[in-house]
N, C-alpha and C positions, 0 to 999 in steps of 0.2 A: 635114617637110611631106609626104613620101611616106607615112609612117605615119598621119598624120592623114587623108590621102586614103583609105587602105585602111580605117581605123577607121570612117569615116562613109560608106563605100560602101554602097549600098542593099542589095546581096546579103549583105554581111557583117553589116549591122544585122539583117536578117531571120534570118540564121543564129544570131546571138546571142539573139534573141527566142525562136526555136525551142528553143535550148538551155535557156534559163530556164524555158520551159514544161515541158520534159522533166524538169528538176530538181524542179519543183513537183509534177508528176504522180508522180514516183518517191517524193517525200516522203510524199504522201498514201497511196500504196501501202504504204509502210512503217508508217504509223500505223493505217490502217483495214483493210487486207487481210492483211498479213503479221503473224500473231499469235505469232511466236516470242519466246522469252524468252532471257535470257542463260544460258549454260551454266555460268558460273563463280560463280553465286550472289552477285551484286553486287561481284565483284572485277574486272570488266571496266572498261576505261577509258571505254567509251561508255555504261555503265549510267546511266540517268536522263536521257540526252540527249534522247530522244524526249519525255519528260514536260517537260523544261526548254524545249524548243522550243515545245511546246504552251502552256506558261505564258507564254512570250514573246509568242505570238500573242494571248494574253489580256491583254497589257501588264503582267503581273506579273513585272517584271524581277528584282527581288530574290529572289523565290522560285525563279525560273529559274536564277539564278546559284548559289543555295544547292544546288539539285538536282545541278547539274553545271557547274563553272566553265568547261568547254570550250565552253559555249554562247556565249561571247564571240566565238569564231570564226564561229559561225553568224550572230551579230548583224552582224559585219563583212561577211559575204557577203550578207546581206539588204540592208544599206544600199548596198553596191556594186551589187547587182542593181537595186534601185529607182532609184538615181541614173542608171544606164545606161539603163533603160527610159524614164525621164522625159526624158533627153537625146535619145534616139531619137524620142520623141513630139514634143518641141519642134522638133527638126530637120525632121521631116516636116510639121509645121504651118507652119513657115517656108517650106519648099519649095512647099507647096500654095498658100500665100497669094501667093507671088511669081509663080507660073505662072498 
């Protein structure tokens, strides 16, 4: 019960939303601004992950998985973030309607 109280605390919800926003900004920084390439000539474990996430955003999941199968962890993180954001939004709507 205490954990649930903390999890849905207004300030903690705002902190989570800010964290998600920072993650999204950082991701777009990596895609559009940071133009570095892998030093190991496609031997790096993260090679193709940026392209795989981009394919995920275009809903081409099979191609994304083919480019780098670690994209599955990104999918899990995206689903978790969207679920949490929707939960916070629904909770705020409920609280606004009740008051």
